[in-house]
N, C-alpha and C positions, 0 to 999 in steps of 0.2 A: 330734166337735167340729165338725160341719158349720156353716159360717157362711153366712148369707144374703148372697150376693155382690151383690145389688141394694143392700145397705146398706153397701157398701165403696167408698171413693174413694181411688185412688192418685194423689196430686198433688204437684207441685213448685212452689216459688216461685222465680221467676227474673227477672232484670232487669239493667240497667246498674248499675255500681258507684255506691253512695250513693243509690239510689232508695228504700231503706228495706225491703229484703227481710227482713233478720234481725229488724228491729223488728216487722214484720208477723207473722213466725213466733212471736216471743216473746209477742205479744198473743194469738195463736191458742192457744198452749199454756196461757196463763193462763185464757182464757175456757172452754177445754174441761176445765179442772180438772187438767191435767197437771202444772202448777207452781202454787205458791201465792204466789210473789213474783216480779214481773217484773224481769228484768235489763235493762240498757241497753247498747247497743253502745258509746256514747261513754264509759261508765264501765268497759268491759271485763268486764261481768258477764252478758252474754247467754248463755243456756243452750246454744244451738247452736254458739256460737263457743268450743269447749272447748280449742283449742290455745293455747299461750302466745303464739305469733306473732299469732294472730287477735285476742286480747285486747289486745295491745300496739298493734297497728296499726289496730284498729277495722274490719277487713275480714274477709270469709269466705274461707278458703283451701280447706278440704275441704267437700264436701257432707256434711250430717249428716242422718240419718234418724230419725224418731220416729213413734209411733203414738198417736193420741189419739181419745177418744170425742166425739161431738157430738149433742146432743139437739135435734132439729128437729121442731116440731109434735108433741111427745110420742113421736117415734120415735128410737131410738138408732142412730147411724151410726158406722162406724169409718173414721177418716181416717188413711191412711199418708202421711206428709208428709216431703218432702225439701227442705231449705234449700240453695240452690246459691250458688257465688261469682258476683260480678259482674265481677271483674277478668279481662281478656282472657288473662292468663298462665295462668289456671286454667280455661280454656274446656273442657278435657277433662272436668272435674268436671260441668259442665252437660251435655255431650254424653252421658256415660254415664248420667246421671240421667234425661234425657229419653227415652233408649232404653227404659227399663223403666216409665215412667209412663203413666197413662191420660189424664191431664189436667194443665194447668198454670195457675198464676195469674201473669200477666205484670204486674209492678209498674212504674209510670212516675212520674217526678218531676213534680208538678203545675206546677212553674215551667218545667222544661226540656222536657217532652214526650218525644218519641222521641229517644234519644241513640244514639251510635255502637254501643255494646255491646248496646243493646236490639235493634238490627237483626240483629246476629249471632245472639243468642239466638232471635229470632223465626224466622230462617232455619233454625236447628238444629231447632226445633220443627216447622217445615214439613216438613223432611226425614224426620222420624219420624212425621208425621201426627198430632201431638198436639193435641187440642182445647184451646182456651185461653179464659179470661176475663181481662179487663183491669181493673186497679185503678189509678186515677189517685190516687196517694198525695200526702202533703205539701200538701194543699189549704190548710193554715194558713200555709204559707211565704209570706214577703213576695214578691209578684210571681206567686203561684200563679194559674193561669188555666185553668179547665176547658175553655172553648171552644177555646183554642189547643192544649191537649194532646190533646183529642179529635180536632181537625182533623189534628194531626200523625200520629196513629195511622192515619187514613185515607190521608193523603197520602204519608207516608214508608214505611209498611209495605204500602200497597195493600190494607189489610184492610177487610172489610165490618163496620165497628164499629157496634154497636147500643147506644145508651144505655139503661140500665135505672134509672140514678140520675142526678141532677144536684145540685150543691151549693147550700146556702143561703149565698150570699156566697162571696167569694174572698179569699185572703190573710188579712190581719188581721181582715177582716169575716166570716171563715168561721165559721158557727155550727152547721151540721148538714147533713143529707142529705135530698133529696126522693126518695121512691120513686115512680117513674113508672108502676108497675103499679097501685097503689091511690091514687096522687096524694095522699100524706100526707107531711108534713115530720117527720123524726125527729131527736131531739136526745139527746146523751150528756153526762153531767156529768163533767168532767175530774177534779174533786175526789174523785169516787167511783170513779175508774179506769175509767169508762165501763161500769160493771156494769149500770146501769139505762138503758133506752131509753124516752123519752117520745114519743108521737106527737101531732101537732097539725095544724091547718090550714096550708096553704102561705101564707107572708107575701105580702101584696098585691103588693109590689114585685118578687117573684120568680115570680109567677103566670104572667105572659106567657111567660117563658123556659121554665118547666116545661111549659106547654102545647105550646110549639113542639117541645121534645124528646120529649114524649109522642106527638105526632102523627108525628114521625119514627120513633119506636120501633114504633108500631102498623103504619105503612106498610111498614117494612123487614121486620118479622116476617111480615106477610101475604104479602109477595113470595116467601117461602120455602115456602109451603104452598098448593096449589091450592084446597083447600076454604076456607081463610081468605081467599084472594084474591077468591073469589066473594062471600063474606060482606061483605068490605071494599067491594066495588063496589056491592052491593045494599043492605045494612043494617049499616053499620059499628058502630052503637051496640049491636048484638046480640052482638058479640065479647066473650067473658068473659075474665077474668084467667087462669083455668086454661087456656083455649085458647091465649092468648098465651104463657104459660109453656111449654106443651107444644110449640108451634111453635118457640119460641126454643131449647128443649133439643134438639129434633130437628136444627135447623140448625147448632147449635154442635157437636154430635157428628159431623155430616157435614162439618165444617170450612167451612161456607158462611157463617158469621158468628161474631162475637166479642162477647159482652155486655160492656159497660163500666160499672164502678162507680167510686165516688169516696170519699175519706175522708182521715183523718190518723191513721196508726197511733201516732205519737208522742203525740198528744192523745187517744188511745183512741176515736177517732170512726170508726165504720163497719166494724170488723173482724168483729163477729158476723154482719153482713149478707153479708160475703164468704163466710163458712162456709155460710150459708144458700144462697148462689148456687152454691157448689161442689156442694152436694147437688142443687139445682134443675137446673143446666145442664151439669155435667161428667159424663162417663159412668162407670158402674160397670164392672168387668172384663168382664162378659158382653156389654156393648154395644160392645166393641171387636172388630175383625175377629179371627178365629181366628189364632193365632200361626203363622207360616209358617217352614219350614225345608227341609232336603234330607236325602236318605238318605245316611248315612256311606259306604255301599258304592258308591253311584253318585250323585255330586252333581248329575247332570242330572235326577234324579227328585225332583220337588217333593213335600213332605209338609206336613201341618198338624196342629194339636192344638186341640180345642175347649176353651173355658174351663169345665172341669168336673172335680170331684174324682174322678169315676169313670173319666176318661181316663187313659192311661199317664202317669207322672210326667215332666215336663220343666220346666227352670228355666234362667235365664241368670245367670251371675256378672257383676255389674256393678261390684264394688269389692272390693279386698282390703286389709285393714288389719292390720299386724303388732301383736301383742298379747302381753303376758307369758304368757298361758295358751295361746298358739299363734295361728296366723293366723285372723283373723276374716274370713270370706268372706260378703259380702252377696249375697243371691239374690233374684230376682223369680220366684216360682212361677207358671208359666203354665197348667199342667194337672196333674191328679192330686194326691196328697198326699205329704208328706215327714215321716217320723217319726224321732225320736232313735234312733241306732243302725242306721239304714238303710244299705244298700250301694247306691251309685249309680254310673253309668258316665259318664266324660268321653269322648264319642265322637270328639273332636278328636284326642286322643292315645292312645285305646284303653285308658286306665287306669281301674281301679275305685277308688272313694273311699269312705271310711267317714265318715258323719255322726255324730260322737261326741256333740256337744251342739248344741242348737237354741235360738235366742234371739229375742225381740221386742226391738227396740232403742229407746232413748230417748236420743239423742245419745251420751254416753259410758256411760250406764247401760243395764242389760239385765234382761230378765225371762226366766227359763228356760221353755221350752215342751216338751211331749212330742210334739206333732204340729202340723203346719200344712197348710193346703190351698191350692187354686188361688186366684190373685189376690192373694196375700199377699207382703209384702216382709219378709224375715227375715235373720238372720245365723247362720252355722253355724261350728262349730269342728271340726277333724279333717281338712280337705282338704289334701293335700300338693302336688298337681300341677295345680291348677285356678287359672286367672288371669282377669283382666278380659276379658270377651268370650267366655269358654268356655261351652259348654252342659253341663248335667248332665241325665241322663235315666234312665229305667228300662232296666236292662241287656238286658231281653228285647224292648224296643221302642225301638231307637235312633233319634235324630233330631239333626241339627245345626241350631240356630237361627241366624238371620242375625247375623253378627258386627258389631261396631262399627268405625267407621273412626277412626283416630287421626292427628292432624296430625303432620307432620314437624317436628322442632325447628329453630329458626332461629338459635340463639345457643349458643356453647359456651365453656368456659373450662377451663384446666388446674387440677388439684388434686393436691397432693402431701402424703403423710403425713409427720409430723415424726419418727417413730421406727419401728423394725422392728415393735414391738408395734402401733403405729397402722396400719402397712401391712396387717397381718393382719386387723385390725378393719375397715379401710376396704372390703376386698373384700366382706365379709359385709354391711356397712351399705349399700353400693351395690346389692347384690342385693335387699335388703329394700325399698329405695326404688323400684327398678325394678318390683318386683312390685306395689307400691301405686300407682305412677303411670306409666301407659303412655305418657305424653308425654315422659317423661324417658329419656335414653339415657346410657350410659357405656361407654367402651372404653379399652383400654390400648395406647399407641403404643410398639411395641418399639424403634423407632429413637431416639426422644427419651427413652424411659423415663418418659413422663408419662401420667397418667390424665386423660382428657378427659371432662368431663360436659357434656351438651347439654340444652337446655330451650326453653321457649316465650318467654322474655323475661328481662330483668335481675332483676326481682322474683322470678320463679320460681327462678332459680339462687341468689339471695341466701337465699331461704327454705330451699332444700335444704342450702346451706352451714351455715346456723344449726342445722338439724336434725341434721346430722352432728356438729357441735361440741357443741351443748348437750344434745340428747336422746340421741345415740348415743355421746357421750364419745369421739369420734375427733378427735385434734388434727391439723388440716390447714392447709396454706398454699395460698391460691388465687392463680392468675394473673389477668390482666385478661380480661374477656369477649372472645370471638372470634366472628367471623361464620361461619356455616355456608355457605361458598361451594360452588358446584357447577361442573363442567366440562361442556361440550357441544361438538358439532361444528357447523360453519357450512356445510359443503358435502357432496358425495357422493364416495366413493372406491370404485372398482369393482375386483373381482378382485385383492385384495391377499393375497399368500401369506404364511403363517406356517409355517416349516419347522423342526421340532425334530429334530435328528439327532445322536446321540452314539454313538461306538464306543470302548469301553474294554477291548477283549479280551473274548471270550465274548459273551454276548447284549447287544446294544446297545439304543438307544431310537430309535424313528422315528415321527414324527407329522407329517402334512402337511395343512393346512387353508387353503382359499382363501375369503376373505370380502368381502362388499360392505357398506358402511355408508352410511346416509343419515339426515338429521334427521327426527324424528317426535315430536310432542307427545302427551300423554296423551289429549287430545280426539280427535286423528287416529286413535290406536290404537283407542279405543272405537268410533269411527265405522266402522272396518274390522273390528271385533270381534276384535282381536288382543290377546293377553295381555301387558300391560306390567308387569314386575316390577322394582322398584327403579329405574325410569326407563329400562329397556332392554327392547326387544322382540327376541327371538331366533327366527329362522325357519330351519327345515331345508329347503333347496332342492336338496339333493343327489339326483342320480338315477343310475341305472346301477350302484349298489353300489360307487362309487369309495371310499367310506369305510364300513366295516361298521357296521351299525345300533348295535351295543353301544358304539361309540366316540363317537357323536354327542352323548349327554349330557355326556361328558367335555369335548368342544369347547365346549359351552354353559357348563359350569361354569368352564372356564378364561377364557372371554370375560367372564363376569359377575364373576369375581374381579378381572380386570384393570380392569373398569369401577369396581368398589368401591374399588380402591386408587388410582385416578386416574392421569393421564398427565402433565398440566402441572405441578400442584403438590400432588398427593396428595389432591385433592378428588374425591368420587364423580362419575362421568360419567353424565349423564342425557339423556333425550330423543333416544335413538339407536335406530335400527332396524338390527339386524345380521343379515345373511343368509349362511348357510353355503352356498356355491354349488358348491364342487368340492374335491378333495383326493386324497390317495393313501395307501396303507398298505403295510407290509411284513409278510409272513406270520409271521415270527419276532419281529422287533424291535418291532413296534407294541404299545403298551400304553395303558391309560387315562391314566396319568401323562403319557406322551409326547403324547397328543392334548390333554390339559389345557394343556400348555405351548404346543402349536401354536395352540390357540384363543386363548390370552392374547397370543401374539406377533402373530397375524393381526389381532386386535382393536386392539391398541395401534398397530400400523403403519398400519392402515386409518384409524383416527381421526386420527392425526398427519397423514396425507396429505389427509384431508378438511378439515383446518383446525380447530384447537381454539380455543375461547373460554372465558372465565370468566364464570359466571353469579353474580349477587349477589342476595340476598333483598331484595325491595322491600316496605315496610310501608305500609299504609293508615293515615295519621295524621289524626286529627280534632282540631282545636284550637278551643276556645271562648274567645274573647278580647273584652274591651271594645273598642268600635269605634275608640277613639283609638289603640290599639296595633296596629291592622291593618297599617300600613306596616312597622313594626319586625318583626312576626312574618313577614310575607310576604318581606321582604328576607332575614331569617335562613334561611327555608326555601330560598330560591333559592341561598344560599351553601352549603347542604347538598345541592345537586343535586336538590332537591325540585321536583315539578311540582304546582301547585295545579290540581285538577280541578273544584272546586266551591267557591263562596263564597255563604253564605246569611245574610241579615240577620234576626236574631230580636230584635226590640225594640232594646235598646241594645247587644246583643252580636252579634258576627259569628262564624259557624261556618265554619271553613276546612277543607276536605277536601283532603288532598294525598297524593301517592305519593312516598315518600322512601326512599333506600337505608338499610338497617338500620345499615350501618357508620357512617353520619353521625349516628345518633340516640343514641349512648351519652351518658348524662348530660343528655339534652335537657330533661327535666322541670325540672331545676335552672336551666338557662339561661333557659327560658321564664318561670319564676317571677320571676327577677331582672329580666328584660326588661319585664315587665308589672306590676311592684310586687306580685307574688303573686296577681294577679287572674285570670290565665288558667289553663285546665286543658287536658289533652290525653289522648287514649287512642289506642292503636295496635293493629293486628292484622296478621298476615301476609297479603300480597296476592298476590304472584307472584315469579317469578325473571326477571331481565333481564340481557342481555349487558352486561358492564362495559366502559367506555372503555379503550382500549389503555394509555394513560398510567398509569391507576390499576391496571390489571391487572398491569403490570410491577412496580409497588411491592409489591402483595400477594404476587406470586410470589417477589420478592426476600426477603421475610420468611418465606415458607413453608418 
């Protein structure tokens, strides 16, 4: 079942919330023949929004995968498509999708241009080196402006945007799209659901703008290719459309440029041409660099796998979904083939797994497969110990592919089961959710008897609560959301002793560790090539055998346990460099437990002497408000200890970017709406941690 990989495209559709991603996906499924009736997000009938929460709220929460065929110029292509969420609380869904994709379509609102979450998604795609093309959607929207949106892609994202289309009119006057390659106007009939495209001459009033954009396109493409540059300087009229397309494809795959298209998915305009552009400009699996990894036996040894069915099998788990038939594990196959009933190795934990069933996915529906090959995105049933970010490979040719990075949660709340039966069910339910969502954390506090759940925002936790109650039938009572504070040190403390000595008749316990602590950020640790784990760098500076080598890991373990449990108010201690500089031991009484205790004592005492401070999470908040409410919004932000870092005028609205402590932002959306007669909107994302003022620190610690 060899598939021609040049005819495969693995793409994602990603953007800011409400830019129209799911509507674009719905139209794509319809035009590729995957569905025969288009659903609408605002009616709660979109195919890819299959969760009840998604249909109720009109937002995407989980990334959904599907496979659809596309016939382009008589050639059949296979498009593996992932629709991702736009809301920042579910940014992990975007992160893991981009990790396994070969290309992406970034969708922008034709009126708003580049918005806050568009920038986040763009940076994530940059991190994974994903080629993109841009779709300026909602060109029919009142106030839609192609020129403004195109300029914002260049200015706010710093992207080398190249127009390949421009609109026939804007807003209410939007009628169709001009193809700048062949300089033809294209029109879609809304009543026919955009099935037929008619081509015609460019209207006279739009000719000048089209020629301006065409000249820009040709010049920018020629800059990417030396042979085209020469032609452009000597005889520009001899450059053919095929040469322009080839130059643009090469530049897009090399991340040197980003083609820009336009349309209106809601009005059925331009979607088929987006699919054509996906085939024309985005890479097939073999055009991406070979996937890189390391040798499980020696992580300093770099390895790679070519995109070939003949190479040893390797795949990355990028999503796990609990299902009645067993866990559904989504994989991107990078090399080799995978068959039903095959035995594969998870080199991360050394366990072998059985692939009992293999599926091609279409949102919630699935088609059984006997075998799949390189470059494909599939789901399997039968894996028991493999989670998001894990590698699966041929047991005889092990490799560990690069893992994904998951953000730390910024908000937590207590959750309590209502009965003993619910308590039993809650543990299993939380394990299931943790397996599905790597940005979710849960832990049980022995002292308070509470279960604490942590996530990326209020909406994230609310949806998890609803999932527990409605889908998993666990009756729980939830407390108020709480902020995930951290502790840190403000100074240095040198040579602080932690001595653990116990004599109870017979063999005693003796451990003695001397530690120095100082502040250190993640960036500083990276610059010095030190390993920072959970916010703490531990260094063994002991010489002369004053502590036997076998006890040093115990000292480290004790110090890390002390850091995790906190000193001031039970919050984890971060940004600390701890050096074990001296110590002593007893031939008989010293043990690993004694040195664990000594390490914990030394760490706690050293941090206390160095001076402890409380860190609070700061959010980057972007508020879009009509100009007349600017004063009210700015005053309210100041009262929340917010700092306005940027204010930008966009027509009649003002875009305010501020950094505000998370603790001041609970219920902010409701306050903002009432303050601006419902006309302002906001989005936020984690920014950094900063030291809290002493007055507020004491209040927080009094409640801790």
